[in-house]
KOLTOR-574973 format. One record per residue (C-alpha): y, z, x; residue in three letters. Coordinates in steps of 0.5 Angstrom, whole numbers, padded with zeros to 4 digits, always signed. Layout:
<nodes>
YZXala ...
</nodes>
This chain:
<nodes>
+0006+0183-0075met +0013+0183-0076gly +0018+0189-0075val +0016+0196-0074arg +0016+0200-0080gly +0019+0195-0084leu +0013+0194-0089gln +0013+0202-0090gly +0020+0203-0091phe +0020+0197-0096val +0015+0200-0100gly +0017+0207-0100ser +0024+0208-0099thr +0027+0201-0102cys +0022+0199-0107pro +0028+0196-0111his +0028+0190-0106ile +0021+0188-0109cys +0022+0184-0115thr +0016+0181-0120val +0017+0174-0121val +0012+0168-0124asn +0011+0162-0120phe +0011+0158-0126lys +0018+0160-0128glu +0020+0159-0121leu +0018+0152-0121ala +0021+0150-0128glu +0028+0153-0125his +0027+0149-0119his +0026+0143-0122arg +0032+0144-0127ser +0036+0145-0121lys +0033+0140-0117his +0031+0134-0121pro +0026+0129-0117gly +0024+0135-0112cys +0017+0137-0113thr +0017+0145-0112pro +0014+0147-0105thr +0011+0153-0103ile +0010+0154-0095val +0004+0158-0094val +0003+0162-0088asp -0005+0161-0088ala -0007+0166-0083met -0004+0172-0087cys -0008+0169-0093cys -0015+0169-0090leu -0016+0176-0092arg -0014+0174-0099tyr -0018+0168-0100trp -0024+0171-0097tyr -0027+0175-0103thr -0035+0175-0101pro -0038+0182-0101glu -0043+0180-0096ser -0037+0179-0091trp -0040+0182-0085ile -0045+0176-0083cys -0039+0171-0084gly -0043+0167-0089gly -0043+0165-0096gln -0039+0159-0094trp -0040+0156-0101arg -0037+0162-0104glu -0031+0162-0100tyr -0030+0154-0101phe -0030+0156-0108ser -0024+0161-0108ala -0020+0156-0104leu -0021+0151-0109arg -0019+0155-0115asp -0013+0157-0111phe -0011+0150-0110val -0012+0148-0117lys -0008+0154-0120thr -0002+0152-0116phe -0003+0144-0117thr -0004+0145-0125ala +0003+0148-0125val +0006+0142-0121gly +0007+0146-0114ile +0006+0143-0108arg +0003+0147-0102leu +0004+0146-0095ile -0001+0150-0090phe +0001+0153-0083phe -0004+0155-0078phe -0002+0158-0071asp -0003+0153-0066gly -0001+0157-0060thr +0001+0164-0057val +0008+0164-0054glu +0008+0167-0047gln +0013+0172-0050asp +0008+0175-0054lys +0002+0175-0050arg +0003+0182-0049asp +0003+0184-0056glu -0003+0179-0057trp -0007+0183-0052val -0005+0189-0055lys -0008+0187-0062arg -0015+0184-0059arg -0016+0191-0055leu -0015+0194-0062lys -0020+0190-0065asn -0025+0191-0060asn -0025+0199-0062arg -0025+0197-0070glu -0031+0192-0068ile -0035+0198-0064ser -0034+0202-0070arg -0037+0197-0075ile -0043+0196-0070phe -0044+0204-0070his -0044+0204-0078tyr -0049+0198-0078ile -0054+0202-0073lys -0053+0208-0077ser -0054+0206-0084his -0057+0199-0084lys -0052+0196-0088glu -0046+0193-0088gln -0039+0197-0088pro -0035+0197-0094gly -0029+0193-0095arg -0025+0198-0092asn -0028+0196-0085met -0027+0189-0087phe -0026+0184-0081phe -0024+0177-0081ile -0031+0173-0080pro -0031+0169-0073ser -0028+0162-0074gly -0026+0163-0081leu -0019+0160-0079ala -0022+0154-0076ile -0026+0152-0082phe -0021+0154-0087thr -0017+0148-0084arg -0022+0143-0086phe -0024+0146-0092ala -0017+0145-0095leu -0016+0138-0092lys -0023+0136-0096ser -0019+0139-0102leu -0013+0134-0101gly -0008+0139-0098gln -0003+0138-0092glu -0005+0143-0087thr +0000+0143-0080leu -0001+0147-0074cys +0004+0150-0070ser +0007+0148-0063leu +0011+0155-0062gln +0011+0161-0066glu +0008+0160-0073ala +0013+0164-0077asp +0019+0161-0074tyr +0016+0154-0076glu +0014+0156-0083val +0021+0159-0084ala +0024+0153-0081ser +0020+0148-0085tyr +0022+0152-0092gly +0030+0152-0090leu +0030+0145-0088gln +0026+0142-0094asn +0029+0146-0099asn +0023+0150-0101cys +0021+0154-0107leu +0019+0160-0102gly +0014+0162-0097ile +0008+0165-0099leu +0005+0170-0093gly +0005+0178-0091glu +0010+0178-0085asp +0016+0182-0085thr +0019+0177-0080asp +0020+0173-0086tyr +0025+0178-0089leu +0029+0177-0082ile +0029+0170-0082tyr +0035+0167-0086asp +0031+0162-0090thr +0028+0161-0097cys +0025+0166-0101pro +0019+0170-0099tyr +0013+0172-0103phe +0008+0177-0102ser +0000+0174-0102ile -0003+0181-0102ser +0001+0182-0109glu -0001+0175-0112leu -0005+0175-0119cys -0008+0168-0119leu -0009+0168-0126asp -0002+0169-0128ser +0001+0167-0122leu +0005+0173-0122asp +0007+0176-0115thr +0013+0180-0111val +0019+0177-0108met +0022+0181-0103leu +0029+0180-0103cys +0033+0180-0096arg +0040+0180-0100glu +0038+0187-0103lys +0035+0190-0097leu +0042+0188-0093cys +0046+0191-0099glu +0041+0198-0098ser +0043+0198-0091leu +0050+0196-0091asp +0049+0191-0086ile +0050+0183-0087ser +0044+0178-0087leu +0047+0176-0080ala +0045+0183-0077asp +0038+0183-0079leu +0036+0180-0073pro +0039+0185-0069leu +0036+0191-0073leu +0029+0188-0072ala +0030+0188-0065cys +0032+0195-0064leu +0027+0197-0069leu +0022+0193-0065gly +0018+0187-0066asn +0013+0182-0063asp +0018+0180-0057ile +0021+0187-0056ile +0016+0193-0055pro +0017+0199-0060glu +0018+0204-0054gly +0024+0200-0051met +0029+0203-0056phe +0026+0209-0058glu +0031+0214-0055ser +0036+0210-0057phe +0033+0210-0064arg +0033+0218-0064tyr +0040+0218-0062lys +0042+0214-0068cys +0038+0219-0072leu +0041+0225-0069ser +0048+0223-0071ser +0046+0220-0078tyr +0049+0224-0083thr +0046+0222-0089ser +0039+0224-0087val +0034+0223-0094lys +0030+0229-0094glu +0025+0226-0099asn +0024+0220-0094phe +0019+0220-0088asp +0021+0220-0081lys +0021+0212-0080lys +0025+0211-0086gly +0030+0215-0084asn +0030+0212-0077ile +0031+0205-0080ile +0037+0208-0084leu +0040+0211-0078ala +0040+0204-0074val +0043+0200-0079ala +0048+0205-0080asp +0050+0205-0073his +0050+0197-0073ile +0055+0198-0079ser +0059+0203-0077lys +0059+0203-0069val +0057+0196-0067leu +0061+0192-0072arg +0067+0196-0070leu +0067+0193-0063his +0064+0187-0065gln +0068+0181-0062gly +0071+0186-0057glu +0065+0188-0053lys +0059+0185-0051lys +0052+0188-0054leu +0050+0190-0047glu +0056+0194-0047glu +0055+0198-0053met +0047+0198-0053leu +0042+0201-0047pro +0039+0194-0045leu +0039+0195-0038gly +0034+0190-0034pro +0032+0188-0041asn +0038+0184-0043lys +0035+0177-0043ala +0029+0179-0047leu +0033+0183-0052phe +0038+0177-0053tyr +0031+0172-0053lys +0029+0177-0059gly +0035+0176-0063val +0035+0169-0062ala +0028+0168-0064ser +0030+0169-0071tyr +0036+0164-0071leu +0033+0157-0074leu +0036+0150-0073pro +0043+0150-0074gly +0044+0158-0075gln +0048+0162-0070lys +0049+0170-0069ser +0056+0173-0069pro +0053+0178-0064trp +0053+0172-0059phe +0060+0170-0059phe +0067+0174-0057gln +0073+0172-0062lys +0080+0174-0061pro +0083+0179-0064lys +0090+0181-0066gly +0097+0178-0062leu +0098+0178-0055ile +0105+0180-0052thr +0107+0177-0045leu +0113+0179-0041asp +0115+0184-0047lys +0116+0178-0052glu +0111+0177-0058val +0108+0170-0058gly +0107+0166-0064ser +0100+0164-0067thr +0097+0157-0068ser +0091+0156-0072ser +0086+0151-0069ala +0083+0146-0074pro +0076+0147-0072glu +0076+0155-0071ser +0081+0157-0077lys +0083+0163-0072gln +0090+0165-0070gly +0091+0164-0062val +0097+0167-0059pro +0102+0162-0056met +0107+0162-0050cys +0112+0157-0049thr +0111+0153-0042asp +0118+0153-0039pro +0117+0146-0036glu +0115+0142-0042ser +0118+0146-0047lys +0111+0146-0051gln +0107+0152-0054gly +0101+0153-0049val +0095+0158-0052pro +0094+0164-0049leu +0088+0169-0047cys +0088+0176-0045thr +0085+0178-0038asp +0081+0184-0040pro +0082+0187-0033asp +0090+0186-0032ser +0091+0186-0040lys +0096+0180-0038gln +0096+0173-0042gly +0094+0167-0039ile +0095+0160-0041pro +0090+0156-0044met +0088+0149-0045cys +0083+0146-0050thr +0077+0143-0048asp +0076+0136-0051ala +0069+0137-0052glu +0067+0144-0053ser +0074+0145-0057lys +0074+0152-0053gln +0080+0155-0049gly +0080+0155-0042val +0084+0159-0037pro +0089+0155-0033met +0093+0156-0027cys +0099+0152-0024thr +0098+0148-0018asp +0104+0149-0014pro +0104+0142-0011glu +0104+0138-0018ser +0107+0143-0022lys +0101+0142-0027gln +0096+0146-0031gly +0089+0146-0027val +0084+0149-0031pro +0081+0156-0028met +0074+0159-0028trp +0074+0167-0027thr +0069+0170-0022asn +0065+0175-0026pro +0064+0179-0020glu +0071+0179-0016ser +0075+0178-0023lys +0079+0172-0019gln +0081+0165-0022gly +0078+0159-0019val +0081+0152-0020pro +0076+0147-0023val +0076+0140-0024cys +0072+0136-0030thr +0066+0132-0028asp +0067+0125-0031pro +0059+0125-0032glu +0058+0132-0035ser +0065+0133-0038lys +0064+0140-0035gln +0069+0144-0031gly +0067+0145-0024val +0070+0150-0019pro +0073+0147-0013val +0076+0149-0006ser +0081+0145-0002thr +0078+0142+0004asp +0083+0144+0010pro +0082+0138+0014asp +0082+0133+0008ser +0087+0137+0003lys +0082+0134-0002gln +0079+0139-0007ala +0071+0140-0006val +0067+0143-0012pro +0064+0149-0010val +0058+0154-0014cys +0058+0161-0014met +0052+0165-0011asp +0051+0171-0015pro +0048+0175-0010gly +0053+0174-0004ser +0059+0173-0009lys +0061+0167-0004glu +0062+0160-0006gly +0058+0154-0003phe +0060+0147-0002leu +0057+0142-0007leu +0055+0135-0006cys +0054+0130-0012thr +0047+0128-0012his +0047+0120-0013pro +0042+0120-0018glu +0042+0126-0022ser +0050+0126-0022lys +0049+0134-0021gln +0052+0138-0015gly +0048+0141-0010val +0050+0146-0005pro +0051+0145+0002met +0050+0148+0008cys +0050+0146+0016thr +0043+0147+0019his +0044+0150+0026pro +0038+0145+0028glu +0041+0139+0024phe +0048+0140+0025lys +0049+0136+0019gln +0051+0139+0012gly +0044+0139+0008asp +0043+0141+0001pro +0041+0148-0001val +0038+0152-0006cys +0039+0159-0007thr +0033+0163-0008his +0034+0168-0014pro +0031+0174-0010glu +0033+0173-0003ser +0040+0170-0005thr +0040+0166+0001gln +0041+0158+0001gly +0035+0154+0003asp +0035+0147+0005pro +0033+0142+0000val +0030+0135+0000cys +0030+0130-0006thr +0023+0126-0008tyr +0025+0119-0009pro +0020+0119-0015glu +0022+0125-0019ser +0029+0125-0016lys +0029+0133-0016gln +0031+0137-0011gly +0025+0142-0007val +0027+0147-0003pro +0025+0146+0005met +0022+0150+0010tyr +0025+0149+0017ala +0019+0149+0023tyr +0023+0151+0029ser +0018+0148+0034glu +0018+0141+0030tyr +0026+0142+0028arg +0024+0139+0021gln +0024+0141+0014gly +0018+0141+0010val +0018+0142+0002pro +0016+0149-0001met +0014+0151-0008cys +0016+0157-0010thr +0010+0162-0014tyr +0013+0165-0020ser +0009+0172-0019glu +0011+0173-0011ser +0018+0169-0012lys +0016+0167-0005gln +0016+0160-0002gly +0010+0156+0000val +0010+0150+0005pro +0008+0144+0001met +0005+0137+0003tyr +0006+0130+0000thr -0001+0127-0001his +0000+0120+0001thr -0005+0117-0005glu -0002+0121-0011phe +0005+0123-0009lys +0004+0130-0012gln +0007+0136-0009lys +0001+0140-0006ser +0001+0147-0003pro +0000+0146+0005leu -0008+0148+0005gly -0010+0144-0001ala -0016+0141+0000asp -0015+0133+0002pro -0022+0131+0000glu -0022+0134-0007phe -0015+0135-0008lys -0016+0142-0011leu -0010+0147-0011glu -0012+0152-0005ala -0005+0155-0004pro -0004+0158+0003val -0003+0166+0002cys +0002+0168+0007thr +0003+0175+0004asn -0003+0180+0005pro -0001+0183-0002gly -0002+0177-0006met -0008+0175-0010lys -0011+0168-0011gln -0010+0169-0018glu -0002+0170-0017asp -0002+0164-0013leu -0004+0159-0019val +0002+0161-0023asn +0007+0156-0020met +0014+0155-0022glu +0014+0151-0029pro +0016+0144-0026glu +0010+0144-0021ile +0005+0147-0026lys +0007+0142-0031gln +0005+0137-0025gln -0002+0140-0024val -0004+0141-0031thr -0001+0136-0035met -0005+0129-0037val -0002+0123-0034ser -0002+0119-0040asp +0004+0120-0044pro +0001+0116-0050glu -0006+0120-0050ile -0002+0126-0050leu +0003+0124-0056lys -0004+0123-0060ile -0007+0129-0058ala +0000+0133-0060arg +0000+0129-0067ala -0008+0131-0068his -0006+0138-0066his +0000+0138-0071val -0004+0135-0077arg -0009+0141-0075ala -0014+0135-0074glu -0017+0138-0067ser -0017+0145-0064tyr -0015+0147-0057leu -0015+0140-0055val -0007+0139-0054tyr -0006+0146-0051asn -0011+0144-0046ile -0008+0138-0044met -0001+0140-0044ser -0001+0147-0041ser -0008+0148-0039gly -0008+0155-0042glu -0012+0157-0048ile -0015+0163-0052glu -0020+0166-0056cys -0020+0172-0061ser -0025+0177-0062asn -0032+0176-0065thr -0037+0181-0068leu -0041+0182-0062glu -0044+0189-0060asp -0041+0191-0053ala -0047+0196-0052leu -0052+0191-0053asp -0053+0188-0046gln -0059+0183-0048ala -0054+0178-0051leu -0049+0175-0047pro -0042+0174-0050ser -0040+0168-0053gln -0035+0167-0048ala -0040+0166-0043phe -0045+0162-0047val -0041+0157-0049tyr -0037+0156-0042arg -0041+0151-0039pro -0039+0147-0046val -0032+0148-0045arg -0032+0146-0038gln -0035+0139-0039arg -0030+0138-0045val -0024+0140-0040tyr -0027+0135-0035ser -0027+0130-0041leu -0020+0132-0043leu -0016+0132-0036leu -0021+0128-0031gly -0020+0121-0029gly -0026+0117-0029gly -0033+0118-0024glu -0030+0124-0020asp -0026+0127-0026gly -0028+0134-0025ala -0026+0134-0018ser -0019+0132-0019thr -0018+0137-0025cys -0014+0143-0025pro -0017+0150-0027thr -0016+0152-0034val -0013+0159-0036lys -0018+0162-0041glu -0016+0168-0045trp -0022+0170-0048phe -0024+0177-0051val -0031+0180-0049tyr -0034+0186-0047ser -0031+0189-0040gly -0025+0184-0040asn -0018+0188-0040pro -0014+0182-0041leu -0010+0183-0036arg -0010+0176-0033his -0013+0170-0035pro -0020+0167-0033asp -0019+0161-0028leu -0024+0156-0030val -0026+0150-0027arg -0028+0143-0030pro -0036+0141-0029leu -0038+0134-0028gln -0041+0131-0034met -0047+0127-0034asn -0047+0121-0038ile -0050+0115-0038pro -0045+0109-0036gly -0040+0114-0033gly -0035+0119-0037thr -0031+0115-0042pro -0024+0116-0042asn -0020+0118-0048leu -0017+0112-0050lys -0024+0109-0051leu -0026+0115-0055leu -0020+0116-0059trp -0017+0109-0060leu -0022+0104-0059asn -0025+0101-0066gln -0031+0097-0063asp -0038+0097-0066ala -0041+0100-0061gly -0036+0106-0059ile -0039+0111-0064gln -0045+0111-0059ala -0041+0112-0054arg -0038+0118-0058arg -0045+0121-0059leu -0046+0120-0051asp -0040+0124-0050ala -0042+0130-0055leu -0049+0130-0052leu -0046+0130-0045gly -0041+0136-0047cys -0048+0140-0049phe -0051+0137-0042asp -0057+0134-0047leu -0056+0127-0045ser -0063+0126-0044ser -0065+0128-0051ser -0061+0123-0054arg -0067+0119-0057glu -0070+0125-0060glu -0064+0127-0063leu -0063+0120-0066gln -0069+0121-0070ala -0065+0127-0074val -0061+0126-0080glu -0053+0126-0079asn -0052+0133-0082pro -0057+0136-0077phe -0055+0133-0071lys -0050+0138-0069ala -0054+0144-0071leu -0060+0141-0066cys -0055+0140-0061cys -0053+0147-0062leu -0059+0151-0062leu -0062+0147-0056thr -0056+0149-0052tyr -0056+0156-0055leu -0064+0157-0053phe -0063+0154-0046val -0057+0159-0045gln -0060+0165-0048val -0067+0167-0045asp -0067+0173-0050thr -0068+0169-0056leu -0075+0169-0059cys -0078+0164-0064leu -0077+0168-0070glu -0069+0167-0069asp -0070+0160-0068leu -0074+0160-0075his -0068+0164-0078ala -0063+0159-0076phe -0067+0153-0078ile -0069+0156-0085ala -0062+0158-0086gln -0060+0151-0085ala -0065+0148-0089leu -0067+0153-0095cys -0060+0155-0097leu -0057+0148-0099gln -0061+0148-0106gly -0059+0155-0108lys -0054+0157-0113pro -0048+0161-0110thr -0050+0167-0115val -0057+0168-0111gln -0053+0168-0104leu -0049+0174-0106val -0053+0180-0104asp -0056+0181-0097leu -0061+0187-0097gln -0061+0189-0090glu -0057+0188-0084ile -0059+0188-0077asp -0054+0189-0071ser -0057+0184-0066met -0058+0178-0072ser -0051+0179-0073leu -0049+0178-0066thr -0053+0172-0066ile -0050+0169-0072gly -0043+0170-0069glu -0045+0166-0063asp -0047+0160-0067thr -0041+0156-0070pro -0040+0149-0067leu -0035+0150-0061pro -0029+0145-0062gly -0029+0139-0058gly -0025+0132-0058pro -0031+0128-0061thr -0034+0132-0066asp -0028+0135-0070ala -0028+0130-0075his -0035+0132-0077gln -0034+0140-0077leu -0033+0140-0085glu -0039+0136-0086glu -0044+0140-0081asp -0041+0147-0083arg -0046+0149-0088pro -0051+0147-0084ala -0048+0152-0078cys -0047+0158-0082arg 
</nodes>
């Protein structure tokens, strides 16, 4: 987690940036400085699970009451000194970090294999040095904290970004976690959870200002340093040769420091003495070996910029005075920029005109100030009107092109003069051919659309330029979406057919519009079931690759159509009241981390397969549209960890039709309706997810705390035929007999068996849309 090597560097090379502080004293100081403001600590809950889970018998994931007691003591201690806690949980895995997520899951697989090898060899659980977080602990912790009256939030993007943003925007006392990314964000103070002594409320504060002082860089340089060292977005190997080059030229190598420590010092030294020397004169790609990774690198740096923050490495600043015709121009200071801008005198108006310097010709070019952006724009003089016309410089040809200002967008658009009408016509520049394309203005979107003259139509048609082929393709505009879609011209019919572009192959596939749903679907889609069945015209392309479509089309396939339901699902997600539901409805992609399963035991299937039918029915409930909901639902991408899965691609899983008396209820009925009989419909939906509708009467006779347990065990023993009667007795005994036992009697476990451990890991309730509110109530019965 965080920046590569920074945690060790702080502990060994720069220990002085770590300061012991007391939360009670900090809270009192905060109250005196901000009267009426409650001291608030933002807690990165995922970083704290290891700290909270103290039971010695960790291997079975049990001792729920002991864990709950530890959470209660944690909350009570901070509340007693008047500190408010806000808990953040991870809610999604961003695509930029998917590779890193996969890398960690494969590493966890190796750790789990060592755990099972130890259990088989010693017939006892491993020590704390092999500790692995019990499966489902993060989900259970949300509801445990809620039952303790705490505010829990679930992220919609990278959790540490939301934690840092919340801390900055709400003037919080600090962030409690264990992630060196919090040393990079320019936000409130960062405190270590691993160094926290709960009895005294002492911990260690890691000061980013002292870190910058030690490295001779500024706070604004930290995101650049983090990306050059490697983080969750930038692979560590991307700048490996660059780092060693910095080390070889670094003259202050500390012999008593380790190699990684010296590398960090060398990279920081390069930033402060080399990169900063040319800051504002050269772009980063001219000073760093970015190559094809330029976009990824800039995205990595930008990922540390919180709302309202900017990086000085993203902007060029004018430097020094500029001469024109051997005359030194005066300098004017713009009120917004507070920087000096060279001026020259316009011979016609006798007024000063700002100048900018062309980096190639080294000559000054007049500028005008854009009223909206307050930035200078180069100008050329129109020979007819004698007036200055703003210019746009083509980065390839280095030539200026006149621009006109779009009255709607207030932005400049390059223009060319039509030789027939003598009127300026907007153009856009094709980056591949370096040629300009004429633009027409779309009547609905008010945006310019490239035009070409089709040899068959003999008319100017809008086109789009494919990023790979750099050729323009005709575009048709859908009246509903008002968006342009590339077209493919069939020579025999001389008609344009819309196309969709697949992100993996970068090739277009002809599409047709279904008359009932008016959705754009690839040609070859089954009109009866309305499922995606893209036509593969490239023999090298795989079926899985074709499912990865452009974001616009992907959004139509995977999103639910009802914005009200999606808004409700989003609110439940943010408040940590549901699990994976919003991810399914919004992106159609979910993940499940490692569970303690023995990869060498072929008698028991992985929980990923055991509970897949349940998930498939939940998909139908969330994405379906009534009786034939499953047939119209798109596939869901599942990143689930199981033995033999290299996680190179997600599993594409289709929903299953639910068997519910009276038909599948819609989400508005289940979520919003408060009628007296709605609870029975919710129970029907829960039983339908487990395909247990026929057992409704028998389950009705069971007490509420054990209904979910009976559903789970019935389903489990139907799915897994290798389970025996003794296993069933063990589950029931755990649920019935351990309730009255005091915590001290549940501490010691005498012997551990690898198979019983795997079975125990497969029993937590899967999160669903109807039983989430009962998870806390049923949790002891399921562990």
